[in-house]
TORKOL-4160 file (C-alpha; in steps of 0.2 Angstrom, whole numbers, padded with zeros to 4 digits, m for minus):
296
<pt num="1" X="0539" Y="0341" Z="0441"/>
<pt num="2" X="0555" Y="0350" Z="0436"/>
<pt num="3" X="0559" Y="0368" Z="0434"/>
<pt num="4" X="0560" Y="0367" Z="0416"/>
<pt num="5" X="0541" Y="0363" Z="0416"/>
<pt num="6" X="0538" Y="0381" Z="0421"/>
<pt num="7" X="0549" Y="0389" Z="0408"/>
<pt num="8" X="0551" Y="0388" Z="0389"/>
<pt num="9" X="0569" Y="0392" Z="0391"/>
<pt num="10" X="0583" Y="0385" Z="0401"/>
<pt num="11" X="0591" Y="0398" Z="0413"/>
<pt num="12" X="0607" Y="0406" Z="0407"/>
<pt num="13" X="0622" Y="0402" Z="0418"/>
<pt num="14" X="0638" Y="0411" Z="0420"/>
<pt num="15" X="0650" Y="0399" Z="0430"/>
<pt num="16" X="0642" Y="0393" Z="0446"/>
<pt num="17" X="0629" Y="0408" Z="0446"/>
<pt num="18" X="0613" Y="0407" Z="0436"/>
<pt num="19" X="0605" Y="0423" Z="0428"/>
<pt num="20" X="0588" Y="0416" Z="0434"/>
<pt num="21" X="0583" Y="0422" Z="0451"/>
<pt num="22" X="0572" Y="0407" Z="0453"/>
<pt num="23" X="0586" Y="0395" Z="0449"/>
<pt num="24" X="0597" Y="0403" Z="0462"/>
<pt num="25" X="0583" Y="0403" Z="0475"/>
<pt num="26" X="0580" Y="0384" Z="0471"/>
<pt num="27" X="0598" Y="0380" Z="0475"/>
<pt num="28" X="0597" Y="0389" Z="0491"/>
<pt num="29" X="0580" Y="0382" Z="0496"/>
<pt num="30" X="0587" Y="0364" Z="0492"/>
<pt num="31" X="0602" Y="0367" Z="0503"/>
<pt num="32" X="0592" Y="0373" Z="0518"/>
<pt num="33" X="0576" Y="0362" Z="0516"/>
<pt num="34" X="0583" Y="0347" Z="0508"/>
<pt num="35" X="0571" Y="0346" Z="0493"/>
<pt num="36" X="0569" Y="0357" Z="0478"/>
<pt num="37" X="0558" Y="0372" Z="0479"/>
<pt num="38" X="0546" Y="0367" Z="0465"/>
<pt num="39" X="0541" Y="0351" Z="0476"/>
<pt num="40" X="0534" Y="0362" Z="0490"/>
<pt num="41" X="0516" Y="0358" Z="0494"/>
<pt num="42" X="0505" Y="0367" Z="0505"/>
<pt num="43" X="0496" Y="0355" Z="0516"/>
<pt num="44" X="0483" Y="0361" Z="0529"/>
<pt num="45" X="0488" Y="0355" Z="0546"/>
<pt num="46" X="0506" Y="0350" Z="0541"/>
<pt num="47" X="0513" Y="0366" Z="0533"/>
<pt num="48" X="0517" Y="0379" Z="0547"/>
<pt num="49" X="0504" Y="0392" Z="0550"/>
<pt num="50" X="0492" Y="0383" Z="0539"/>
<pt num="51" X="0477" Y="0382" Z="0551"/>
<pt num="52" X="0465" Y="0394" Z="0557"/>
<pt num="53" X="0470" Y="0390" Z="0575"/>
<pt num="54" X="0488" Y="0395" Z="0572"/>
<pt num="55" X="0482" Y="0411" Z="0563"/>
<pt num="56" X="0470" Y="0417" Z="0577"/>
<pt num="57" X="0483" Y="0413" Z="0590"/>
<pt num="58" X="0496" Y="0424" Z="0582"/>
<pt num="59" X="0483" Y="0438" Z="0580"/>
<pt num="60" X="0478" Y="0436" Z="0598"/>
<pt num="61" X="0497" Y="0437" Z="0604"/>
<pt num="62" X="0499" Y="0452" Z="0592"/>
<pt num="63" X="0485" Y="0461" Z="0600"/>
<pt num="64" X="0490" Y="0457" Z="0618"/>
<pt num="65" X="0508" Y="0464" Z="0614"/>
<pt num="66" X="0502" Y="0480" Z="0606"/>
<pt num="67" X="0488" Y="0485" Z="0618"/>
<pt num="68" X="0498" Y="0478" Z="0633"/>
<pt num="69" X="0514" Y="0487" Z="0628"/>
<pt num="70" X="0505" Y="0503" Z="0625"/>
<pt num="71" X="0499" Y="0503" Z="0643"/>
<pt num="72" X="0516" Y="0498" Z="0649"/>
<pt num="73" X="0524" Y="0513" Z="0639"/>
<pt num="74" X="0510" Y="0525" Z="0644"/>
<pt num="75" X="0521" Y="0534" Z="0657"/>
<pt num="76" X="0538" Y="0529" Z="0651"/>
<pt num="77" X="0550" Y="0538" Z="0639"/>
<pt num="78" X="0550" Y="0531" Z="0621"/>
<pt num="79" X="0563" Y="0519" Z="0617"/>
<pt num="80" X="0575" Y="0523" Z="0602"/>
<pt num="81" X="0580" Y="0506" Z="0596"/>
<pt num="82" X="0586" Y="0514" Z="0579"/>
<pt num="83" X="0599" Y="0500" Z="0576"/>
<pt num="84" X="0586" Y="0486" Z="0578"/>
<pt num="85" X="0573" Y="0497" Z="0568"/>
<pt num="86" X="0586" Y="0499" Z="0554"/>
<pt num="87" X="0590" Y="0481" Z="0553"/>
<pt num="88" X="0572" Y="0476" Z="0553"/>
<pt num="89" X="0567" Y="0487" Z="0539"/>
<pt num="90" X="0583" Y="0484" Z="0529"/>
<pt num="91" X="0579" Y="0465" Z="0530"/>
<pt num="92" X="0561" Y="0468" Z="0524"/>
<pt num="93" X="0567" Y="0479" Z="0510"/>
<pt num="94" X="0578" Y="0464" Z="0504"/>
<pt num="95" X="0565" Y="0451" Z="0507"/>
<pt num="96" X="0551" Y="0462" Z="0498"/>
<pt num="97" X="0563" Y="0466" Z="0483"/>
<pt num="98" X="0568" Y="0447" Z="0481"/>
<pt num="99" X="0550" Y="0441" Z="0481"/>
<pt num="100" X="0545" Y="0455" Z="0469"/>
<pt num="101" X="0559" Y="0449" Z="0457"/>
<pt num="102" X="0554" Y="0430" Z="0459"/>
<pt num="103" X="0536" Y="0434" Z="0456"/>
<pt num="104" X="0540" Y="0444" Z="0441"/>
<pt num="105" X="0551" Y="0430" Z="0434"/>
<pt num="106" X="0536" Y="0417" Z="0436"/>
<pt num="107" X="0522" Y="0429" Z="0431"/>
<pt num="108" X="0528" Y="0438" Z="0416"/>
<pt num="109" X="0531" Y="0423" Z="0405"/>
<pt num="110" X="0514" Y="0416" Z="0409"/>
<pt num="111" X="0506" Y="0433" Z="0406"/>
<pt num="112" X="0514" Y="0433" Z="0389"/>
<pt num="113" X="0509" Y="0415" Z="0384"/>
<pt num="114" X="0492" Y="0414" Z="0392"/>
<pt num="115" X="0486" Y="0431" Z="0394"/>
<pt num="116" X="0479" Y="0441" Z="0409"/>
<pt num="117" X="0462" Y="0432" Z="0412"/>
<pt num="118" X="0470" Y="0415" Z="0413"/>
<pt num="119" X="0483" Y="0421" Z="0425"/>
<pt num="120" X="0469" Y="0429" Z="0436"/>
<pt num="121" X="0456" Y="0415" Z="0435"/>
<pt num="122" X="0464" Y="0400" Z="0428"/>
<pt num="123" X="0478" Y="0388" Z="0433"/>
<pt num="124" X="0492" Y="0398" Z="0427"/>
<pt num="125" X="0492" Y="0408" Z="0443"/>
<pt num="126" X="0494" Y="0392" Z="0454"/>
<pt num="127" X="0510" Y="0383" Z="0448"/>
<pt num="128" X="0521" Y="0375" Z="0461"/>
<pt num="129" X="0534" Y="0389" Z="0461"/>
<pt num="130" X="0520" Y="0402" Z="0463"/>
<pt num="131" X="0512" Y="0393" Z="0477"/>
<pt num="132" X="0528" Y="0393" Z="0487"/>
<pt num="133" X="0530" Y="0412" Z="0484"/>
<pt num="134" X="0512" Y="0415" Z="0489"/>
<pt num="135" X="0516" Y="0405" Z="0505"/>
<pt num="136" X="0532" Y="0414" Z="0509"/>
<pt num="137" X="0524" Y="0431" Z="0506"/>
<pt num="138" X="0511" Y="0426" Z="0518"/>
<pt num="139" X="0524" Y="0421" Z="0531"/>
<pt num="140" X="0532" Y="0438" Z="0529"/>
<pt num="141" X="0516" Y="0447" Z="0534"/>
<pt num="142" X="0519" Y="0440" Z="0552"/>
<pt num="143" X="0537" Y="0447" Z="0552"/>
<pt num="144" X="0529" Y="0464" Z="0546"/>
<pt num="145" X="0519" Y="0464" Z="0562"/>
<pt num="146" X="0535" Y="0469" Z="0571"/>
<pt num="147" X="0533" Y="0486" Z="0563"/>
<pt num="148" X="0519" Y="0490" Z="0575"/>
<pt num="149" X="0529" Y="0484" Z="0590"/>
<pt num="150" X="0543" Y="0496" Z="0585"/>
<pt num="151" X="0530" Y="0510" Z="0583"/>
<pt num="152" X="0523" Y="0506" Z="0600"/>
<pt num="153" X="0539" Y="0507" Z="0610"/>
<pt num="154" X="0544" Y="0522" Z="0600"/>
<pt num="155" X="0527" Y="0530" Z="0605"/>
<pt num="156" X="0523" Y="0535" Z="0587"/>
<pt num="157" X="0506" Y="0534" Z="0578"/>
<pt num="158" X="0502" Y="0517" Z="0569"/>
<pt num="159" X="0499" Y="0519" Z="0551"/>
<pt num="160" X="0533" Y="0487" Z="0502"/>
<pt num="161" X="0550" Y="0488" Z="0495"/>
<pt num="162" X="0549" Y="0507" Z="0493"/>
<pt num="163" X="0540" Y="0509" Z="0510"/>
<pt num="164" X="0553" Y="0499" Z="0520"/>
<pt num="165" X="0567" Y="0508" Z="0512"/>
<pt num="166" X="0560" Y="0524" Z="0517"/>
<pt num="167" X="0558" Y="0517" Z="0535"/>
<pt num="168" X="0577" Y="0512" Z="0534"/>
<pt num="169" X="0583" Y="0529" Z="0528"/>
<pt num="170" X="0572" Y="0538" Z="0541"/>
<pt num="171" X="0579" Y="0528" Z="0555"/>
<pt num="172" X="0596" Y="0533" Z="0549"/>
<pt num="173" X="0591" Y="0551" Z="0551"/>
<pt num="174" X="0591" Y="0554" Z="0532"/>
<pt num="175" X="0577" Y="0566" Z="0527"/>
<pt num="176" X="0567" Y="0559" Z="0513"/>
<pt num="177" X="0558" Y="0571" Z="0502"/>
<pt num="178" X="0547" Y="0559" Z="0493"/>
<pt num="179" X="0538" Y="0552" Z="0509"/>
<pt num="180" X="0521" Y="0558" Z="0503"/>
<pt num="181" X="0523" Y="0548" Z="0486"/>
<pt num="182" X="0525" Y="0532" Z="0496"/>
<pt num="183" X="0508" Y="0534" Z="0503"/>
<pt num="184" X="0501" Y="0538" Z="0485"/>
<pt num="185" X="0510" Y="0523" Z="0478"/>
<pt num="186" X="0502" Y="0512" Z="0492"/>
<pt num="187" X="0485" Y="0519" Z="0488"/>
<pt num="188" X="0487" Y="0516" Z="0469"/>
<pt num="189" X="0493" Y="0499" Z="0473"/>
<pt num="190" X="0477" Y="0495" Z="0482"/>
<pt num="191" X="0466" Y="0503" Z="0469"/>
<pt num="192" X="0474" Y="0491" Z="0456"/>
<pt num="193" X="0473" Y="0476" Z="0467"/>
<pt num="194" X="0455" Y="0479" Z="0471"/>
<pt num="195" X="0451" Y="0481" Z="0452"/>
<pt num="196" X="0458" Y="0463" Z="0450"/>
<pt num="197" X="0450" Y="0456" Z="0465"/>
<pt num="198" X="0433" Y="0463" Z="0462"/>
<pt num="199" X="0433" Y="0457" Z="0444"/>
<pt num="200" X="0438" Y="0440" Z="0449"/>
<pt num="201" X="0425" Y="0439" Z="0463"/>
<pt num="202" X="0411" Y="0446" Z="0451"/>
<pt num="203" X="0416" Y="0433" Z="0438"/>
<pt num="204" X="0416" Y="0419" Z="0451"/>
<pt num="205" X="0399" Y="0423" Z="0459"/>
<pt num="206" X="0390" Y="0427" Z="0443"/>
<pt num="207" X="0396" Y="0412" Z="0434"/>
<pt num="208" X="0392" Y="0401" Z="0449"/>
<pt num="209" X="0376" Y="0408" Z="0456"/>
<pt num="210" X="0369" Y="0420" Z="0443"/>
<pt num="211" X="0375" Y="0415" Z="0425"/>
<pt num="212" X="0362" Y="0426" Z="0417"/>
<pt num="213" X="0372" Y="0442" Z="0423"/>
<pt num="214" X="0386" Y="0448" Z="0412"/>
<pt num="215" X="0403" Y="0439" Z="0415"/>
<pt num="216" X="0418" Y="0434" Z="0406"/>
<pt num="217" X="0420" Y="0416" Z="0411"/>
<pt num="218" X="0423" Y="0406" Z="0427"/>
<pt num="219" X="0436" Y="0410" Z="0440"/>
<pt num="220" X="0443" Y="0396" Z="0451"/>
<pt num="221" X="0444" Y="0399" Z="0469"/>
<pt num="222" X="0434" Y="0398" Z="0485"/>
<pt num="223" X="0420" Y="0410" Z="0490"/>
<pt num="224" X="0427" Y="0414" Z="0507"/>
<pt num="225" X="0444" Y="0418" Z="0500"/>
<pt num="226" X="0435" Y="0430" Z="0488"/>
<pt num="227" X="0425" Y="0439" Z="0501"/>
<pt num="228" X="0440" Y="0440" Z="0513"/>
<pt num="229" X="0451" Y="0447" Z="0500"/>
<pt num="230" X="0438" Y="0460" Z="0495"/>
<pt num="231" X="0435" Y="0466" Z="0513"/>
<pt num="232" X="0453" Y="0466" Z="0518"/>
<pt num="233" X="0459" Y="0476" Z="0503"/>
<pt num="234" X="0445" Y="0488" Z="0504"/>
<pt num="235" X="0449" Y="0491" Z="0523"/>
<pt num="236" X="0467" Y="0494" Z="0518"/>
<pt num="237" X="0462" Y="0507" Z="0505"/>
<pt num="238" X="0451" Y="0516" Z="0517"/>
<pt num="239" X="0464" Y="0517" Z="0530"/>
<pt num="240" X="0478" Y="0523" Z="0518"/>
<pt num="241" X="0466" Y="0536" Z="0511"/>
<pt num="242" X="0461" Y="0542" Z="0529"/>
<pt num="243" X="0480" Y="0542" Z="0534"/>
<pt num="244" X="0484" Y="0553" Z="0518"/>
<pt num="245" X="0470" Y="0565" Z="0521"/>
<pt num="246" X="0474" Y="0567" Z="0540"/>
<pt num="247" X="0493" Y="0569" Z="0537"/>
<pt num="248" X="0496" Y="0577" Z="0521"/>
<pt num="249" X="0481" Y="0588" Z="0519"/>
<pt num="250" X="0484" Y="0596" Z="0536"/>
<pt num="251" X="0502" Y="0598" Z="0532"/>
<pt num="252" X="0496" Y="0607" Z="0516"/>
<pt num="253" X="0485" Y="0618" Z="0526"/>
<pt num="254" X="0499" Y="0623" Z="0538"/>
<pt num="255" X="0510" Y="0627" Z="0523"/>
<pt num="256" X="0497" Y="0638" Z="0515"/>
<pt num="257" X="0495" Y="0647" Z="0532"/>
<pt num="258" X="0513" Y="0649" Z="0533"/>
<pt num="259" X="0514" Y="0656" Z="0516"/>
<pt num="260" X="0500" Y="0669" Z="0519"/>
<pt num="261" X="0509" Y="0674" Z="0535"/>
<pt num="262" X="0526" Y="0676" Z="0526"/>
<pt num="263" X="0518" Y="0687" Z="0512"/>
<pt num="264" X="0510" Y="0698" Z="0525"/>
<pt num="265" X="0526" Y="0700" Z="0534"/>
<pt num="266" X="0535" Y="0705" Z="0518"/>
<pt num="267" X="0521" Y="0718" Z="0515"/>
<pt num="268" X="0523" Y="0725" Z="0532"/>
<pt num="269" X="0542" Y="0726" Z="0530"/>
<pt num="270" X="0540" Y="0735" Z="0513"/>
<pt num="271" X="0528" Y="0748" Z="0521"/>
<pt num="272" X="0536" Y="0764" Z="0527"/>
<pt num="273" X="0532" Y="0770" Z="0545"/>
<pt num="274" X="0528" Y="0788" Z="0545"/>
<pt num="275" X="0538" Y="0800" Z="0556"/>
<pt num="276" X="0530" Y="0811" Z="0570"/>
<pt num="277" X="0531" Y="0827" Z="0559"/>
<pt num="278" X="0522" Y="0818" Z="0545"/>
<pt num="279" X="0509" Y="0812" Z="0557"/>
<pt num="280" X="0507" Y="0830" Z="0564"/>
<pt num="281" X="0506" Y="0838" Z="0547"/>
<pt num="282" X="0493" Y="0826" Z="0541"/>
<pt num="283" X="0482" Y="0828" Z="0557"/>
<pt num="284" X="0484" Y="0847" Z="0555"/>
<pt num="285" X="0478" Y="0846" Z="0537"/>
<pt num="286" X="0463" Y="0836" Z="0542"/>
<pt num="287" X="0458" Y="0848" Z="0556"/>
<pt num="288" X="0459" Y="0863" Z="0544"/>
<pt num="289" X="0448" Y="0853" Z="0532"/>
<pt num="290" X="0435" Y="0850" Z="0545"/>
<pt num="291" X="0435" Y="0867" Z="0552"/>
<pt num="292" X="0445" Y="0864" Z="0568"/>
<pt num="293" X="0460" Y="0874" Z="0573"/>
<pt num="294" X="0476" Y="0866" Z="0579"/>
<pt num="295" X="0479" Y="0869" Z="0598"/>
<pt num="296" X="0497" Y="0871" Z="0601"/>
């Protein structure tokens, strides 16, 4: 199946460079892999990292490295590694941004032609280019695990385009004022994701097992994938909300306390301290008013 099968318009070309991100990606993929990108097929057992055994092995290795490394670093000074950290996050920024553009080029036309529901539940969301992009996005998640390794050796607490750009700038020593908005953006992203995933899961299970319940149509997919998606994204949302409350609410409380202390300090500075004569005179007046005489 050719590229033109997935688009109603031929990609614009200026000299040797196409204005279509997918067309340029397809050229690079063909040079590296030896076949066009749209001919990629995900085959369990043949495609790298396509089996449960491979996935579990990577997770086990990750846990060994993280927990073993944490014990190894317990009584040692944190490592800087700013150069590697910057390179890693800059690389992830470029990869995430590129995938975002490639996904947008594939999804926006099909959303326009077929509508939202077809792209969520129908075959429009599973064209060969999209399958390849889903697979590449899946592989990037293994690369992202290195984040935790950096945080472990730097002895910092553990917590996509914007987020990795922030990490890159932070490693350079640049103060980023919109750090809190990154977490808010992530929370908003997971809320939107969960809305679609819950909808698709409900539509699938009701149409398959309880057709009498209200639903829109029939969603394609596997029950295990639906449940796994619901659980994983829900856990992400809980973790990010917990992180936001623990980090930024405490910071807000500290800022409020500092403001109150600063205002009290300003009031004290404006308050005039009475002299000895003023205090003596005032005490004399009080003594006279209460019937006592001043003893000189």
